[in-house]
KOLDOPA-911503 format. One record per residue (C-alpha): x, y, z. Coordinates in steps of 0.02 Angstrom, whole numbers. Example, Ala and Ser with C-alpha at 12.3 -4.5 7.8 and 13.67 -1.06 7.14 Angstrom:
BEGIN
REC_X_Y_Z
REC_615_-225_390
REC_684_-53_357
This chain:
BEGIN
REC_X_Y_Z
REC_0_0_0
REC_60_175_-41
REC_87_297_102
REC_1_464_121
REC_173_542_93
REC_211_458_-74
REC_31_476_-135
REC_27_662_-98
REC_189_695_-190
REC_126_596_-339
REC_-35_697_-336
REC_63_860_-337
REC_174_794_-476
REC_26_744_-586
REC_-57_913_-555
REC_97_1006_-616
REC_159_1065_-446
REC_345_1033_-418
REC_398_1176_-304
REC_373_1194_-117
REC_396_1365_-36
REC_429_1352_149
REC_511_1381_315
REC_503_1217_411
REC_478_1176_593
REC_475_1008_680
REC_294_972_631
REC_340_988_447
REC_491_872_444
REC_391_712_413
REC_317_791_256
REC_488_847_195
REC_585_686_229
REC_645_593_74
REC_607_750_-26
REC_587_697_-209
REC_731_742_-322
REC_614_806_-458
REC_542_936_-336
REC_618_1103_-289
REC_616_1174_-113
REC_629_1364_-97
REC_678_1416_79
REC_645_1588_152
REC_693_1647_325
REC_522_1705_385
REC_346_1648_344
REC_280_1813_276
REC_426_1811_154
REC_383_1631_107
REC_205_1681_63
REC_264_1838_-28
REC_382_1737_-139
REC_246_1609_-175
REC_120_1748_-209
REC_233_1827_-339
REC_267_1657_-417
REC_82_1612_-425
REC_30_1778_-502
REC_169_1779_-632
REC_154_1595_-680
REC_-38_1597_-669
REC_-24_1429_-580
REC_-57_1378_-400
REC_91_1387_-281
REC_117_1261_-139
REC_171_1328_31
REC_224_1234_188
REC_220_1333_353
REC_251_1289_534
REC_91_1259_631
REC_4_1407_713
REC_160_1514_740
REC_211_1508_558
REC_33_1537_500
REC_20_1688_613
REC_180_1762_543
REC_110_1740_368
REC_-59_1823_394
REC_-9_1996_333
REC_56_1920_172
REC_-103_1816_157
REC_-206_1976_157
REC_-117_2031_-2
REC_-141_1859_-81
REC_-326_1859_-38
REC_-355_2029_-118
REC_-254_1988_-274
REC_-344_1821_-303
REC_-179_1727_-293
REC_-199_1536_-301
REC_-98_1481_-149
REC_-107_1310_-65
REC_-50_1346_112
REC_-12_1190_214
REC_42_1189_395
REC_103_1048_505
REC_-7_1001_652
REC_42_913_814
REC_23_724_811
REC_-159_668_824
REC_-131_583_991
REC_-84_749_1072
REC_-199_876_988
REC_-330_853_1123
REC_-212_895_1266
REC_-147_1044_1168
REC_34_992_1177
REC_165_1118_1124
REC_151_1161_937
REC_-33_1112_930
REC_-126_1222_807
REC_-281_1249_915
REC_-439_1269_810
REC_-327_1263_658
REC_-460_1291_526
REC_-516_1456_601
REC_-342_1530_619
REC_-318_1594_439
REC_-497_1651_412
REC_-560_1762_334
REC_-407_1772_221
REC_-431_1603_137
REC_-567_1531_25
REC_-567_1364_115
REC_-486_1298_273
REC_-481_1116_328
REC_-399_984_436
REC_-426_805_373
REC_-528_693_487
REC_-409_548_459
REC_-238_514_383
REC_-314_420_237
REC_-409_577_188
REC_-253_687_169
REC_-226_659_-20
REC_-409_698_-54
REC_-396_857_51
REC_-239_910_-45
REC_-330_878_-210
REC_-477_980_-151
REC_-360_1120_-97
REC_-278_1125_-270
REC_-444_1142_-359
REC_-520_1263_-233
REC_-369_1379_-250
REC_-377_1369_-441
REC_-564_1395_-468
REC_-629_1571_-499
REC_-612_1677_-404
REC_-440_1609_-370
REC_-369_1630_-196
REC_-273_1555_-51
REC_-333_1399_40
REC_-269_1320_201
REC_-238_1141_254
REC_-179_1084_426
REC_-104_909_427
REC_-53_812_585
REC_127_761_562
REC_100_577_600
REC_-19_563_451
REC_120_559_321
REC_181_383_362
REC_5_308_365
REC_-75_212_223
REC_-169_314_95
REC_-342_272_32
REC_-309_141_-104
REC_-423_237_-223
REC_-322_398_-210
REC_-253_370_-385
REC_-419_434_-453
REC_-365_607_-394
REC_-207_615_-497
REC_-276_672_-664
REC_-435_764_-611
REC_-472_929_-698
REC_-598_1054_-632
REC_-657_1191_-750
REC_-744_1345_-685
REC_-751_1464_-833
REC_-915_1561_-827
REC_-989_1653_-974
REC_-1154_1745_-976
REC_-1286_1693_-1101
REC_-1285_1769_-1275
REC_-1437_1877_-1243
REC_-1360_1964_-1093
REC_-1193_1979_-1182
REC_-1276_2061_-1332
REC_-1370_2179_-1216
REC_-1209_2239_-1136
REC_-1117_2253_-1302
REC_-1261_2353_-1374
REC_-1263_2469_-1224
REC_-1077_2502_-1243
REC_-1092_2529_-1431
REC_-1237_2651_-1415
REC_-1169_2749_-1267
REC_-1130_2929_-1309
REC_-976_2938_-1199
REC_-923_2770_-1127
REC_-773_2745_-1013
REC_-683_2586_-963
REC_-607_2550_-792
REC_-493_2398_-790
REC_-431_2299_-642
REC_-300_2169_-597
REC_-403_2018_-649
REC_-386_2076_-830
REC_-198_2053_-819
REC_-219_1891_-721
REC_-328_1824_-863
REC_-203_1885_-994
REC_-346_1984_-1071
REC_-246_2144_-1098
REC_-246_2135_-1288
REC_-434_2107_-1295
REC_-458_2260_-1185
REC_-352_2363_-1305
REC_-464_2305_-1448
REC_-620_2345_-1345
REC_-558_2521_-1304
REC_-505_2556_-1483
REC_-672_2500_-1555
REC_-769_2604_-1428
REC_-644_2750_-1440
REC_-659_2751_-1251
REC_-538_2818_-1122
REC_-468_2686_-1004
REC_-434_2709_-820
REC_-353_2582_-706
REC_-452_2544_-548
REC_-395_2625_-384
REC_-245_2544_-298
REC_-235_2412_-435
REC_-102_2280_-397
REC_-74_2240_-581
REC_-65_2337_-745
REC_-204_2284_-865
REC_-175_2411_-1006
REC_-24_2485_-1097
REC_23_2646_-1009
REC_74_2734_-1171
REC_-84_2693_-1269
REC_-185_2846_-1325
REC_-338_2784_-1230
REC_-244_2766_-1065
REC_-290_2895_-934
REC_-198_2833_-780
REC_-233_2762_-609
REC_-395_2816_-527
REC_-375_2892_-354
REC_-443_2794_-207
REC_-574_2919_-148
REC_-762_2921_-177
REC_-777_3104_-230
REC_-617_3100_-332
REC_-675_2949_-434
REC_-845_3026_-462
REC_-767_3188_-522
REC_-652_3102_-647
REC_-793_2994_-718
REC_-917_3139_-730
REC_-989_3164_-903
REC_-981_2981_-952
REC_-1152_2902_-976
REC_-1089_2722_-959
REC_-946_2656_-852
REC_-886_2478_-885
REC_-783_2407_-742
REC_-694_2248_-795
REC_-595_2138_-676
REC_-596_2253_-524
REC_-701_2290_-369
REC_-817_2440_-374
REC_-715_2524_-302
REC_-572_2492_-182
REC_-570_2658_-92
REC_-438_2711_35
REC_-437_2886_106
REC_-606_2954_164
REC_-664_3069_26
REC_-854_3082_43
REC_-965_3122_-104
REC_-1078_3046_-236
REC_-1022_2874_-295
REC_-1060_2932_-472
REC_-1144_3086_-540
REC_-1329_3077_-594
REC_-1350_3013_-770
REC_-1202_2893_-761
REC_-1238_2707_-770
REC_-1112_2579_-710
REC_-1095_2396_-758
REC_-959_2288_-682
REC_-896_2119_-738
REC_-804_2023_-603
REC_-747_1845_-572
REC_-786_1865_-386
REC_-966_1849_-322
REC_-915_1937_-161
REC_-855_2088_-259
REC_-1015_2087_-360
REC_-1124_2080_-205
REC_-1037_2216_-104
REC_-1027_2348_-242
REC_-1122_2503_-182
REC_-1191_2547_-354
REC_-1221_2485_-529
REC_-1262_2317_-607
REC_-1141_2171_-591
REC_-1106_2017_-695
REC_-1006_1872_-624
REC_-908_1789_-765
REC_-737_1735_-826
REC_-642_1896_-862
REC_-543_1828_-1009
REC_-697_1756_-1093
REC_-796_1916_-1067
REC_-658_2032_-1129
REC_-640_1930_-1287
REC_-828_1919_-1316
REC_-857_2105_-1289
REC_-710_2154_-1400
REC_-784_2050_-1541
REC_-963_2112_-1519
REC_-955_2300_-1491
REC_-976_2411_-1643
REC_-831_2515_-1705
REC_-890_2688_-1654
REC_-865_2827_-1781
REC_-763_2937_-1665
REC_-578_2981_-1653
REC_-471_2898_-1522
REC_-449_3001_-1364
REC_-304_3122_-1369
REC_-150_3041_-1293
REC_-87_3102_-1124
REC_70_2995_-1131
REC_192_3141_-1134
REC_263_3173_-961
REC_326_3338_-896
REC_514_3356_-893
REC_582_3388_-719
REC_740_3480_-674
REC_860_3375_-571
REC_969_3488_-467
REC_1109_3449_-346
REC_1079_3330_-201
REC_961_3183_-185
REC_874_3120_-342
REC_694_3161_-375
REC_582_3007_-392
REC_536_3066_-568
REC_720_3059_-615
REC_736_2882_-549
REC_584_2823_-648
REC_637_2913_-807
REC_808_2829_-794
REC_728_2658_-766
REC_611_2686_-913
REC_756_2733_-1024
REC_873_2591_-976
REC_766_2441_-928
REC_718_2310_-1059
REC_553_2343_-1147
REC_476_2189_-1066
REC_539_2226_-890
REC_428_2178_-743
REC_409_2306_-604
REC_360_2275_-425
REC_309_2427_-325
REC_321_2458_-140
REC_374_2638_-143
REC_197_2685_-101
REC_222_2874_-95
REC_282_2873_-276
REC_151_2755_-348
REC_64_2890_-452
REC_231_2944_-526
REC_274_2765_-568
REC_114_2744_-669
REC_144_2909_-757
REC_325_2884_-805
REC_351_2699_-841
REC_304_2625_-1009
REC_221_2463_-956
REC_163_2384_-1118
REC_160_2195_-1091
REC_49_2082_-986
REC_121_2042_-816
REC_225_2202_-808
REC_174_2268_-636
REC_136_2200_-462
REC_85_2293_-305
REC_27_2243_-130
REC_-159_2214_-160
REC_-213_2243_21
REC_-85_2377_59
REC_13_2256_168
REC_195_2309_166
REC_328_2176_144
REC_257_2111_-21
REC_369_2178_-160
REC_540_2116_-108
REC_491_1931_-87
REC_366_1939_-230
REC_505_1999_-344
REC_599_1840_-303
REC_445_1735_-345
REC_405_1830_-505
REC_585_1812_-565
REC_575_1625_-530
REC_417_1615_-636
REC_481_1731_-774
REC_667_1692_-796
REC_667_1767_-972
REC_614_1942_-914
REC_705_2063_-800
REC_619_2095_-634
REC_648_2264_-552
REC_576_2297_-379
REC_559_2480_-328
REC_546_2485_-139
REC_538_2624_-11
REC_663_2625_130
REC_522_2602_257
REC_441_2460_160
REC_604_2366_130
REC_629_2325_314
REC_471_2220_321
REC_547_2083_215
REC_732_2121_194
REC_776_1938_224
REC_705_1898_51
REC_877_1951_-10
REC_950_1794_68
REC_835_1683_-37
REC_880_1782_-194
REC_1064_1757_-158
REC_1054_1573_-110
REC_957_1525_-267
REC_1045_1654_-378
REC_883_1737_-430
REC_938_1890_-532
REC_806_2017_-480
REC_858_2200_-459
REC_804_2288_-299
REC_801_2479_-308
REC_785_2554_-134
REC_715_2732_-136
REC_798_2798_22
REC_728_2963_84
REC_737_2922_269
REC_550_2930_302
REC_384_2841_279
REC_333_2949_131
REC_156_2886_110
REC_125_2901_296
REC_188_3080_295
REC_65_3120_155
REC_-77_3041_254
REC_-25_3136_410
REC_-57_3295_312
REC_-225_3234_247
REC_-281_3188_424
REC_-205_3345_502
REC_-101_3232_614
REC_73_3289_569
REC_140_3304_746
REC_156_3116_776
REC_306_3004_813
REC_374_2862_710
REC_371_2937_535
REC_558_2942_504
REC_678_2794_478
REC_852_2870_466
REC_1020_2784_478
REC_990_2623_381
REC_1131_2563_268
REC_1044_2451_142
REC_1204_2410_50
REC_1278_2338_209
REC_1119_2239_243
REC_1120_2171_65
REC_1302_2119_76
REC_1265_2031_240
REC_1136_1926_151
REC_1255_1890_7
REC_1184_2012_-122
REC_1294_2129_-225
REC_1250_2309_-180
REC_1281_2480_-257
REC_1245_2659_-201
REC_1181_2796_-317
REC_1171_2979_-271
REC_1178_3057_-444
REC_1101_3020_-613
REC_1269_2960_-678
REC_1291_2842_-530
REC_1115_2774_-554
REC_1147_2745_-738
REC_1310_2656_-700
REC_1229_2549_-565
REC_1086_2499_-680
REC_1207_2458_-821
REC_1303_2343_-704
REC_1145_2265_-629
REC_1063_2233_-798
REC_1220_2147_-861
REC_1233_2039_-706
REC_1167_1863_-690
REC_1143_1880_-503
REC_1032_1982_-385
REC_1085_2163_-360
REC_1026_2297_-239
REC_1041_2481_-285
REC_1018_2605_-144
REC_964_2774_-215
REC_962_2934_-112
REC_797_3017_-156
REC_690_3164_-109
REC_510_3146_-54
REC_386_3171_-197
REC_311_3345_-214
REC_135_3360_-140
């Protein structure tokens, strides 16, 4: 009879999963013993970093990522990273070792008490198998639950003595199962929406991250060009669904109610595709939309559809819907919107570099298909304005605003996309949340470039302090951190840049390298 251990690895193998992201404890050792040679184990030094690497890998590869954490303590450490994965619809299979079944009841040390409730509400499904024989079935269910729309993280707690037990002899039926969840609305409703878009006098499109996740970017370009419609990206979007130099592109919507309403005023029909309606942030009260404006959203997530405060909603596969709408809308007899792609030239004086200068230099020197990860939150708007992001999968951001995402996610994205250059742009405050990701990059020789924007302060927090009239508060500055020394301590080559010439030289060296590189750039805070 096959063991639960061998059966589970064969199940993962047959389902196309050959990488385990983890940070093990004693409860996890029985799962990891006799680790198969055709599998890869990616070690990180802290659990939030583990989840961040796996999150980046899952998003960039568009495949589920398998994670192994240490009981309750490791799960707790990972919760902040799980919040980003939940909001970005990342298909993560999070497993955690549980104490042996004989000692769960007495709550021996390393027991995950009430294990299934611990990660909620940040997972789609959470389970602890009732018996050892059920473990392969639970793993199979986790794979399919994570992969079905809307994709998202799931959680599985497994007692460590289960792995040596006999598996259900019929577990082989799980090996080649496929579960399809593509949803398309009926032709009548599809034609009704296409007709409404075609006949609108001034339609506008708002695109979200699920467009990029579905690789539907090109269909959305066709849709916008046929409608001659301006295209906004949804507030706080964690991915880039539309080319930022296209004439229809208008930029990233702000995350305030009144601000969104003002920018969409005058449009009689708003199509929101692949995004919540809307993910607001700062309190900016006002009308959701001005009178006379109709909104229709298409989302893969029933929860997003249900909680929207306005408009009609359709739950469907984003890729299928983008393609169908692009094929059905009429080519409106209007000119394309006037391009706003030209950016204002800024004067770079003596002293620290302006963020605009850094982004202009990156845009000039990076490969055309470069992938950017952003956790310099105070410069997010400038990044969208000044970087030419033209390909699918070109941009990733922390979907729930949880800092510590970009540095490990850059490692995971580079693992998934070895043929493209990954560049993570990270604030000096943000970098400290997950600096140990550099160790994983060095140990596995993952050639991502980490650009640290060092201005000695939490820039986004300083901006918010002004908005909230709470400027006289402690804890906003983070001076005295030498990121080059930290990087070298983790085994990563590091360079400092205080001038444009030094930044150009550092980027030239980093882009030619076949190893991870950190570039610490002295920057000013963005102008308000």
